[in-house]
C-alpha beads as a LAMMPS data file, in Angstrom:
LAMMPS data file: protein, C-alpha beads

249 atoms
248 bonds

1 atom types
1 bond types

-500.0 500.0 xlo xhi
-500.0 500.0 ylo yhi
-500.0 500.0 zlo zhi

Masses

1 110.0

Atoms # bond

1 1 1 0.183 0.068 0.060
2 1 1 1.317 3.383 -0.941
3 1 1 0.570 6.610 1.128
4 1 1 -2.080 8.944 0.076
5 1 1 -3.358 12.471 0.876
6 1 1 -7.024 12.034 2.595
7 1 1 -8.829 15.393 2.621
8 1 1 -12.443 15.515 4.176
9 1 1 -14.801 18.356 5.334
10 1 1 -16.021 17.929 8.870
11 1 1 -19.842 18.467 9.515
12 1 1 -21.790 16.044 8.089
13 1 1 -19.275 14.514 6.165
14 1 1 -16.364 12.847 8.538
15 1 1 -18.858 13.788 11.499
16 1 1 -22.540 12.393 11.953
17 1 1 -21.951 8.546 12.158
18 1 1 -19.947 8.106 15.506
19 1 1 -19.491 4.218 14.757
20 1 1 -18.583 4.638 11.275
21 1 1 -16.156 7.435 12.550
22 1 1 -14.422 5.161 15.238
23 1 1 -13.977 2.416 12.173
24 1 1 -12.302 5.042 9.669
25 1 1 -10.300 6.644 12.535
26 1 1 -8.956 3.531 13.205
27 1 1 -7.905 2.426 9.652
28 1 1 -6.760 6.051 8.997
29 1 1 -4.497 6.216 11.906
30 1 1 -2.965 2.771 11.064
31 1 1 -2.432 3.602 7.370
32 1 1 -0.819 6.990 8.285
33 1 1 1.427 5.093 10.767
34 1 1 2.740 2.276 8.609
35 1 1 2.489 4.274 5.070
36 1 1 2.772 7.749 5.585
37 1 1 -0.441 8.773 4.410
38 1 1 -1.493 12.535 5.177
39 1 1 -4.698 13.705 7.059
40 1 1 -6.352 16.997 6.341
41 1 1 -9.569 18.545 7.580
42 1 1 -10.830 21.202 5.062
43 1 1 -13.799 22.922 7.048
44 1 1 -15.739 26.137 6.849
45 1 1 -15.688 26.400 10.614
46 1 1 -13.027 29.009 12.248
47 1 1 -10.461 27.531 14.360
48 1 1 -12.259 28.264 17.303
49 1 1 -15.242 26.332 16.178
50 1 1 -12.996 23.505 14.895
51 1 1 -11.882 23.387 18.696
52 1 1 -15.063 23.336 20.041
53 1 1 -15.756 20.217 17.627
54 1 1 -12.505 18.420 18.827
55 1 1 -14.207 18.665 22.425
56 1 1 -17.410 16.807 21.472
57 1 1 -15.752 13.912 18.961
58 1 1 -12.993 11.926 18.717
59 1 1 -10.930 13.593 15.778
60 1 1 -7.477 12.285 14.709
61 1 1 -4.759 15.002 14.851
62 1 1 -4.619 16.178 11.454
63 1 1 -1.412 16.737 9.549
64 1 1 -3.058 20.079 8.164
65 1 1 -6.145 22.107 9.146
66 1 1 -7.625 23.964 6.514
67 1 1 -10.486 26.132 7.976
68 1 1 -12.538 29.378 7.083
69 1 1 -13.579 27.929 3.760
70 1 1 -10.111 27.642 2.722
71 1 1 -8.636 30.722 3.489
72 1 1 -6.443 29.528 6.390
73 1 1 -4.058 26.655 6.642
74 1 1 -2.217 25.302 9.590
75 1 1 0.527 22.823 9.461
76 1 1 1.397 20.165 12.177
77 1 1 -0.860 21.465 14.931
78 1 1 0.543 25.136 14.530
79 1 1 -1.600 27.885 16.062
80 1 1 -0.315 30.598 13.342
81 1 1 -1.671 30.384 9.795
82 1 1 0.836 29.231 7.151
83 1 1 2.428 32.588 5.744
84 1 1 2.923 31.260 2.545
85 1 1 -0.670 30.587 1.889
86 1 1 -1.674 33.921 3.438
87 1 1 0.470 35.789 1.346
88 1 1 -0.830 33.948 -1.730
89 1 1 -4.326 35.060 -1.321
90 1 1 -4.157 38.537 -0.098
91 1 1 -3.629 40.217 -3.444
92 1 1 -6.688 42.329 -4.205
93 1 1 -8.346 41.792 -0.775
94 1 1 -9.675 44.941 1.266
95 1 1 -11.686 43.614 4.182
96 1 1 -12.823 46.901 5.514
97 1 1 -13.863 47.690 1.738
98 1 1 -16.265 44.600 1.588
99 1 1 -17.815 45.014 4.961
100 1 1 -18.552 48.815 4.023
101 1 1 -19.922 47.910 0.607
102 1 1 -22.025 44.652 2.123
103 1 1 -23.777 46.902 4.458
104 1 1 -25.803 48.390 1.575
105 1 1 -27.728 45.108 1.464
106 1 1 -30.365 44.714 4.166
107 1 1 -31.046 41.074 3.652
108 1 1 -27.480 40.119 4.684
109 1 1 -27.057 39.277 8.441
110 1 1 -23.632 39.255 9.577
111 1 1 -22.754 35.743 10.864
112 1 1 -20.860 35.652 14.761
113 1 1 -17.805 37.349 15.323
114 1 1 -15.832 34.197 15.389
115 1 1 -16.893 33.206 11.721
116 1 1 -15.647 36.920 10.528
117 1 1 -11.829 35.937 9.751
118 1 1 -8.878 37.980 8.117
119 1 1 -9.833 36.612 4.659
120 1 1 -13.522 35.905 4.976
121 1 1 -16.408 38.012 5.239
122 1 1 -19.612 36.003 6.330
123 1 1 -23.399 36.586 6.374
124 1 1 -26.563 34.687 6.684
125 1 1 -28.697 34.792 3.546
126 1 1 -32.248 33.213 3.002
127 1 1 -32.799 30.973 0.227
128 1 1 -35.568 33.086 -0.927
129 1 1 -33.651 35.928 -1.864
130 1 1 -30.169 34.792 -2.448
131 1 1 -30.714 34.381 -6.526
132 1 1 -31.399 38.223 -6.413
133 1 1 -28.855 39.771 -3.825
134 1 1 -25.646 37.710 -4.943
135 1 1 -25.018 38.674 -8.474
136 1 1 -25.749 42.249 -7.370
137 1 1 -23.510 42.208 -4.368
138 1 1 -20.710 40.400 -6.516
139 1 1 -21.022 42.882 -9.467
140 1 1 -20.853 45.971 -6.838
141 1 1 -17.610 44.372 -5.065
142 1 1 -16.003 43.810 -8.505
143 1 1 -16.660 47.202 -9.723
144 1 1 -14.774 48.638 -6.612
145 1 1 -11.731 46.735 -7.808
146 1 1 -11.960 43.876 -5.463
147 1 1 -10.675 40.308 -6.376
148 1 1 -12.989 38.396 -4.739
149 1 1 -15.521 35.218 -4.838
150 1 1 -18.695 34.517 -3.246
151 1 1 -19.759 31.091 -1.957
152 1 1 -23.266 30.085 -1.073
153 1 1 -24.088 26.789 0.696
154 1 1 -26.751 24.990 2.844
155 1 1 -29.136 27.492 1.752
156 1 1 -28.223 29.785 4.406
157 1 1 -24.277 30.541 4.729
158 1 1 -22.725 33.179 2.152
159 1 1 -18.957 33.650 2.487
160 1 1 -16.987 36.612 0.606
161 1 1 -13.304 35.336 -0.052
162 1 1 -10.187 36.265 -2.178
163 1 1 -10.462 35.083 -5.420
164 1 1 -7.482 33.092 -5.096
165 1 1 -8.815 30.990 -2.297
166 1 1 -11.137 28.197 -1.089
167 1 1 -11.107 24.745 0.013
168 1 1 -9.847 23.206 -3.293
169 1 1 -7.102 25.783 -3.967
170 1 1 -6.034 25.005 -0.233
171 1 1 -5.884 21.375 -1.022
172 1 1 -3.593 22.146 -4.331
173 1 1 -1.354 24.274 -2.157
174 1 1 -0.725 21.540 0.302
175 1 1 -0.483 18.793 -2.349
176 1 1 2.313 20.403 -4.182
177 1 1 4.172 21.099 -0.999
178 1 1 3.911 17.520 -0.344
179 1 1 4.269 16.235 -3.913
180 1 1 1.165 14.285 -4.052
181 1 1 -0.239 13.603 -7.215
182 1 1 -4.281 13.898 -8.150
183 1 1 -4.088 10.151 -8.098
184 1 1 -2.574 9.844 -4.308
185 1 1 -5.194 12.257 -3.224
186 1 1 -8.911 11.791 -2.278
187 1 1 -11.577 14.690 -1.113
188 1 1 -14.728 14.282 0.768
189 1 1 -17.441 16.292 1.166
190 1 1 -21.591 17.062 1.667
191 1 1 -22.205 20.446 0.388
192 1 1 -21.967 23.654 -1.584
193 1 1 -18.843 24.753 -0.022
194 1 1 -17.216 21.537 -0.787
195 1 1 -17.972 22.032 -4.644
196 1 1 -14.295 23.761 -4.870
197 1 1 -12.728 20.284 -3.597
198 1 1 -14.126 18.215 -6.267
199 1 1 -13.685 21.106 -9.101
200 1 1 -10.272 22.179 -8.775
201 1 1 -8.515 19.296 -10.372
202 1 1 -8.759 15.439 -10.890
203 1 1 -8.244 14.319 -7.339
204 1 1 -10.453 11.195 -6.644
205 1 1 -13.647 12.701 -5.274
206 1 1 -15.875 10.997 -2.506
207 1 1 -19.753 12.486 -2.452
208 1 1 -21.139 10.892 0.848
209 1 1 -24.788 9.602 0.736
210 1 1 -26.520 12.522 2.845
211 1 1 -24.925 15.173 0.224
212 1 1 -27.102 18.454 -0.020
213 1 1 -29.336 19.094 -2.954
214 1 1 -26.544 21.808 -4.408
215 1 1 -23.790 19.549 -4.431
216 1 1 -25.783 16.780 -6.053
217 1 1 -27.242 19.036 -8.525
218 1 1 -23.697 20.251 -9.354
219 1 1 -22.139 16.533 -9.149
220 1 1 -24.975 15.453 -11.761
221 1 1 -24.301 18.489 -14.102
222 1 1 -20.665 17.780 -14.016
223 1 1 -19.974 13.930 -13.958
224 1 1 -16.496 12.604 -13.890
225 1 1 -15.303 8.907 -13.366
226 1 1 -12.618 10.099 -10.695
227 1 1 -15.821 11.238 -8.464
228 1 1 -17.694 8.539 -6.579
229 1 1 -21.395 8.981 -5.051
230 1 1 -21.456 7.148 -1.906
231 1 1 -24.665 5.221 -0.574
232 1 1 -23.766 5.321 3.153
233 1 1 -23.876 8.858 5.123
234 1 1 -20.888 10.585 6.709
235 1 1 -17.909 8.384 7.591
236 1 1 -19.659 5.432 6.394
237 1 1 -19.937 7.048 3.021
238 1 1 -16.037 7.783 2.990
239 1 1 -15.120 4.438 3.916
240 1 1 -17.056 3.106 1.082
241 1 1 -15.500 5.586 -1.324
242 1 1 -11.867 4.732 -0.048
243 1 1 -12.520 1.008 -0.839
244 1 1 -14.021 1.983 -4.151
245 1 1 -10.794 3.893 -5.314
246 1 1 -8.437 1.260 -3.683
247 1 1 -6.991 3.191 -0.815
248 1 1 -7.852 1.034 1.737
249 1 1 -6.998 -2.990 1.068

Bonds

1 1 1 2
2 1 2 3
3 1 3 4
4 1 4 5
5 1 5 6
6 1 6 7
7 1 7 8
8 1 8 9
9 1 9 10
10 1 10 11
11 1 11 12
12 1 12 13
13 1 13 14
14 1 14 15
15 1 15 16
16 1 16 17
17 1 17 18
18 1 18 19
19 1 19 20
20 1 20 21
21 1 21 22
22 1 22 23
23 1 23 24
24 1 24 25
25 1 25 26
26 1 26 27
27 1 27 28
28 1 28 29
29 1 29 30
30 1 30 31
31 1 31 32
32 1 32 33
33 1 33 34
34 1 34 35
35 1 35 36
36 1 36 37
37 1 37 38
38 1 38 39
39 1 39 40
40 1 40 41
41 1 41 42
42 1 42 43
43 1 43 44
44 1 44 45
45 1 45 46
46 1 46 47
47 1 47 48
48 1 48 49
49 1 49 50
50 1 50 51
51 1 51 52
52 1 52 53
53 1 53 54
54 1 54 55
55 1 55 56
56 1 56 57
57 1 57 58
58 1 58 59
59 1 59 60
60 1 60 61
61 1 61 62
62 1 62 63
63 1 63 64
64 1 64 65
65 1 65 66
66 1 66 67
67 1 67 68
68 1 68 69
69 1 69 70
70 1 70 71
71 1 71 72
72 1 72 73
73 1 73 74
74 1 74 75
75 1 75 76
76 1 76 77
77 1 77 78
78 1 78 79
79 1 79 80
80 1 80 81
81 1 81 82
82 1 82 83
83 1 83 84
84 1 84 85
85 1 85 86
86 1 86 87
87 1 87 88
88 1 88 89
89 1 89 90
90 1 90 91
91 1 91 92
92 1 92 93
93 1 93 94
94 1 94 95
95 1 95 96
96 1 96 97
97 1 97 98
98 1 98 99
99 1 99 100
100 1 100 101
101 1 101 102
102 1 102 103
103 1 103 104
104 1 104 105
105 1 105 106
106 1 106 107
107 1 107 108
108 1 108 109
109 1 109 110
110 1 110 111
111 1 111 112
112 1 112 113
113 1 113 114
114 1 114 115
115 1 115 116
116 1 116 117
117 1 117 118
118 1 118 119
119 1 119 120
120 1 120 121
121 1 121 122
122 1 122 123
123 1 123 124
124 1 124 125
125 1 125 126
126 1 126 127
127 1 127 128
128 1 128 129
129 1 129 130
130 1 130 131
131 1 131 132
132 1 132 133
133 1 133 134
134 1 134 135
135 1 135 136
136 1 136 137
137 1 137 138
138 1 138 139
139 1 139 140
140 1 140 141
141 1 141 142
142 1 142 143
143 1 143 144
144 1 144 145
145 1 145 146
146 1 146 147
147 1 147 148
148 1 148 149
149 1 149 150
150 1 150 151
151 1 151 152
152 1 152 153
153 1 153 154
154 1 154 155
155 1 155 156
156 1 156 157
157 1 157 158
158 1 158 159
159 1 159 160
160 1 160 161
161 1 161 162
162 1 162 163
163 1 163 164
164 1 164 165
165 1 165 166
166 1 166 167
167 1 167 168
168 1 168 169
169 1 169 170
170 1 170 171
171 1 171 172
172 1 172 173
173 1 173 174
174 1 174 175
175 1 175 176
176 1 176 177
177 1 177 178
178 1 178 179
179 1 179 180
180 1 180 181
181 1 181 182
182 1 182 183
183 1 183 184
184 1 184 185
185 1 185 186
186 1 186 187
187 1 187 188
188 1 188 189
189 1 189 190
190 1 190 191
191 1 191 192
192 1 192 193
193 1 193 194
194 1 194 195
195 1 195 196
196 1 196 197
197 1 197 198
198 1 198 199
199 1 199 200
200 1 200 201
201 1 201 202
202 1 202 203
203 1 203 204
204 1 204 205
205 1 205 206
206 1 206 207
207 1 207 208
208 1 208 209
209 1 209 210
210 1 210 211
211 1 211 212
212 1 212 213
213 1 213 214
214 1 214 215
215 1 215 216
216 1 216 217
217 1 217 218
218 1 218 219
219 1 219 220
220 1 220 221
221 1 221 222
222 1 222 223
223 1 223 224
224 1 224 225
225 1 225 226
226 1 226 227
227 1 227 228
228 1 228 229
229 1 229 230
230 1 230 231
231 1 231 232
232 1 232 233
233 1 233 234
234 1 234 235
235 1 235 236
236 1 236 237
237 1 237 238
238 1 238 239
239 1 239 240
240 1 240 241
241 1 241 242
242 1 242 243
243 1 243 244
244 1 244 245
245 1 245 246
246 1 246 247
247 1 247 248
248 1 248 249
């Protein structure tokens, strides 16, 4: 067996089935110990909310942690974001101007302070008005010279990020640092902000069985033989996918 790069979202992907999580943890821990496999969590959570989750669920210590929808990378348990990644995504980003511009939209409700990060501005936005608000907001921000992208997921979460950042691009950054090929890499997710994981390259993809409608809709519109739609939910679906692609013997 050769090492692989294992990347997974947390909420409703890795976490959600405690029994399957225990099995997956055991197999991944053993594979890392015997073959040098790398474990990465890619989450929309802030570092603060990630730490909270570690007190609630038995998560393995990752080799890298991607937080805040791909805008921060922490290596080997460090509390300091990787400066190479921060420098890479900083161009064309002006957080204060984004906040000031967004204030003109009454439908945007700021998320808690813990979720407002140096390279992420986050709002709650209802599904009913999202289709109208998002294009207007994006156009206004771009007209001010801001190099940004908007990611909408779970029918309520709107994140404004630097153009050169998201979960998928953060994985590419780590993959190149660790010299892992797409064929040696597997990414797992369940929702709209995981589309970036599946669309940035030809990494093996596992969409868990409890995936959201927005991710399934995207998957059906963009089929690929290197992506697997699992039957089982959460960690059970990840296990299913890892066996499907031959990462676990």
